N, C-alpha and C positions, 0 to 999 in steps of 0.2 A: 816474170812478172805473177802471171795471171796463178801459176802454180804455187806460188810460193802466198798468196790472197787465199787460196782455196784453203792450201794449207793451214795456213793461220786461221781462220774463221772452221775447220774443223776443228782443230783441237778447241778454240773456243766453246764450240758448243757442247764436246765432250767433256768441257770442264763442268760447264752449269749444269750438266746432266748429272753428273759425279756428285756436283755441291745439292743439286736437287733431291737425287736420292739418298744422300748423307742428312737431311732436315726432315725430309719424313720417313728413313728407315725405323723399323720399329725396334723397338729393345724390350727388356724387363721390367714390370712396374712391380712394387711391394703394395697390397693394399692393408686398409687399415680400414673396418668396416664397424660403421654404427656407432663412433665414437659422439659420446653423449657431451653437450657445450651449453646445455641450457635447460632448465626446466620450469618455465613462466607457467603458473596455475597449473603445476602437477603436470604439462606435459612435457614429455621429453622430446628435446632437440636431437636430433642426433646427423653427422655429417661422415660422409666415405672420404677418404683421401687417399689417393693416388701417386706415390713418389717414384718417378725414375732411378733403376737401379745403377747405372752407367754413369754418375757423377758423383764427386766426392764432394765437392763446392756444395754450397746452398744458393737455391733456384727462386726462381719466380715465383708466385703463386698467381693461380686464378682461381676463383668462388664462382661459383654456379649454383643458382638458382633456376626450379625447374618451372613451367609453364598449367597451366592447366585454368585459367578463367579465376583464380584466387579460391575456387572452391574445390579442386582435383587435384589427385597423384600425389605425387612424393618423388624424391630426388630418384626413383628406379629411372625414373621416364628418361633420365639423363645421364645413364651411366654408362650407353654405348659414344656419346659426346665423351665426356669423363674419360673415359677409359683410352680412347683414340688419341684423346693430345697429349696425355699423359705418356703412351709407347712410343709416341712422335713427336714429343718437343721434350725440350729439357725445362719442363714448368709442372711443379705440382700444385694437385688439383684436387682442389677441395670441394664436394658435392651437398649440397646441404637442406635440410628440409625445414619450412617453417608450417607454425600452424595455418590453415589455410580456412574462411569463413565458416566450413561446416564442421569443424573442429569443436573440442570442450562443448559438446552440445549443442553444436549453431550457435555457439555464441560471444566467438572468436571475430574480434573487429578489423575492418580496414588498415586502422592505425599499427592495431597489433600483429600485423602482418608484417609492415614495415618496421618496427622496434626488431623482429624477428632479424632481419634481413641485413639491419644496422649492427646491432650484438653479431653475428657472424663476423662480420668483420673486425669487431672489436677481440672475437675470442680467437679467431685464424691471426689477429696480430700480436697477440699475447702468446701461442701456443704452437706456433706453426713453425718454428724452428725445433723441435724436436720432431719434427718432420726434413728437415732438409730444405726447411723453406723462407724465406728473407721477407721477414716482415715489413721491412723498407720497398718493398719491391713487389704490388699487392694490385691484382686486373677482376674486376669482377663482370661478371655475365649472365645472362639468362636470355628467354624465351619467351616471346608473349604476356600473361602474366610476370614472371619470372624474369621477364627487359622492365619491365614499370618497376620492379624492385629493384634490380641494377641502376637503373636510371634514379632511381629516389637514393639511391645510398650515397652516387656520384655527387648529388646538386644539394640535398637536403642535410647535409654533416650538419650545419650551423644549429638546425632548428632543435636542438635538444631542449628539455625542460624535464627538471626532478618532479615539476608536479603535473605530467604528463597532458594525454590530449584535450585538455580541458580548458574553459577562461575564452582569454583571450590569444595566449602565446600557442594554442594549439599545437603545443611541441612531442616532442617523442623520446621516447625514454626505452635504450636498447635493451633488449632481453640480457644482456650482458654487459656487464660494466667491468671494465679493469681494476684490481683492488685498490681498495682506497681514493675512487676516483666517482664523482657526480657525471651525470650529464653533463650541466654547464659545466666544466672540466673539461671534460673529454670537445667539446665544443669551441671549446676558447682554445686549445692546443690542435685544432683541425684536424685530432686523433680518427676520425672517420676516411681521410682523405686517403683516395686510391688513384693510381699512375695511368690507370686505362681501360676504359669501357670499352665492349661489345654488346650491342644491342640486337636482340633476334627478333624479327617482328613485333615489335614491342608496344605496350598502352600506354600513353602517353598524360590522358584526360579523363581520370573519375566521374567528374562530373559531365560530360559527356555521353559519356557509360551511362551515367545513372539517369540523365533524360532520356537516354536511348530504351530506358525499362530496362537494366541491369538489375533493378532488386522486383522486379516482378515476376509471374511464373511464365512471361513469354523470352525468360532468357532460361532455354533448357538446360545449360549448366547448374540447375537449382534441385533438377531433377534427376543429373546423373550423380549428382552429388547425394541423392537421397535426405534432401534437406528442402524445410520450406522456405519462400520466397521471405523476406524480410530485407529491411536497412541493411548496409552496410557497417553504419553504426551503432545499431541499435535500434527500439522499437521509437525512442523519442528524440531521434534527430531524424531529419529528412531534407529532402531537396529544397523546397518551396521555402522553410525557415533557417535552414542552416547551409547554402553554398558555401559556404567560408570555411566549412570540414571536409566538403568535396573537391574543392582546390588545394587545400594543402595536401590530400595524399594525390596531388597532381603534377608531376615531374616539372613538366614546362612551367609552372607557376614559379621554381627556385632559377630557373637560368639566369645569372648576374653577368654581369659586363668584364672582361678577362683583367681590367687594371683594379675589378674589387677583390677577384678573385680569380686564379688562372687554375684549370679545370687540367684533367692530363685529356690523352687523346680521342675519339669516341669514333668507334666502327658500328654503324649502322645499318643492317642488313634487313633485306625484305625478301619474300618470293614476289614478282611482278601478277601473277592472278590470286592473292590472298586476298580473299572477301572480306577477313573480322581485323585484321589489322593493315587497312590498303596502302601502297606505299605513296600516296600522297601523303599519309600522318606521316611516315616516316621522314618525307625530305623536307614536310614543315617544322618538325621539330630540326632536323642539322641547319636550314635556314634559320631559326633563332638561336642558335648557336653559332652559329656562324659571325649572323649580325650582331654577335656579342663578341664577336674576337675569339672565341674561343673551337680549337682544333675541331673536325669535324667531319668522317668521309662516311658518305651513302655509296650503298651498292645493292642494285636492285637485281636480282638472279629470275632469270625466264623460267618461264614452264615450271613455275615453283606454287605452290598455294601454302597455307597454314600449317604450321606444324611439322617440317622438314630433316629438323633437328633431334625431333623424339627417336626413343630406343627401339630397337625392332623394325616392324614392317605395318605400324597403325593405317586403318584403311582411310581416313578423312588424309591423308598424306598423298594418296597415289603412289606409293611404294616404299622403299625399303632405304635405311639408312644408310647400307655401305653404298646403294647406287644415287641418292637425289644431297646427302650433307657431306659425304667425304668431300669433296672439290672444294663445298665452301668453309668443311673445316680448316682444310689445309690455307682458304685466306683467313683464316683467323688465327694460324698459327701465325702465318707473315707476320702479319697485323702485331701478333705479340711478341715476336722474333725483335721489329724492329722498333718496338718503342724500349724493349728492353736488352737491346742488344746483347743480341744471343748470337752467337756465332756456331 
């Protein structure tokens, strides 16, 4: 009996090993680079789309927003992540650009960044079928500032307004809208709904960020962006007189009970040694979601600081994507495979 049990156990682990290899086995992808999807204020917004070559069927889609403190970087910093997922999962990956605060002569506002992130989702739903993507199965992800955008897309899809971010509504007008629809119609049809969200060392509270000096020269991201420090909503809005503006761009402001609006599952991850977006912030966000009955999972990765999902070997993450990120990206793929029932 012991021999049979041992044999069965060995067979089980062999099958498990083969399954893991098949899940993460690398396959070829087709790349569609710099696809322009909107041009707000004459500023071209583009995406890179990666499509697995080994599927004849429509596949779920993952939209990626890059990080950079809302002031720096472009989609290129997420390219290693985008390509790895497309090469190791049956998922179409869309890596998008958005306006950062320093763009358009340092006049972009925080709400416009969110409107770009929302517009990207709406464009993908309208166009991704051309790239073997399934518009009914969309996930969003981002790291740091990009995580903030993914959270806003997930939570604030009902806060749309054709009059824009003004007056008492402080509503968003996505940079791309489906033909023949306005912002209110998109909101009424829950057009920004996504089926899953992955938030990597994300920012959740721009009110707190502003209170802690984000808009001042004490924030080094302004210097790194070669931009003059200023208010994130322009010269006439400030934290003391207009706190509602800052709350309106903070994801936690939009958490609702599950019986009001059910959200897709959220996977929230952060490094144990992250000084910029510490684990306590992610833990608090996940607790708020769970208290509202929304599905959410938190995972804290030991010996990881900020930016470990960025491409290459950036000095601030103390290592390279290949060594720091891949084990965690496999967890992200597992999460998406479970949500979308990919086998």
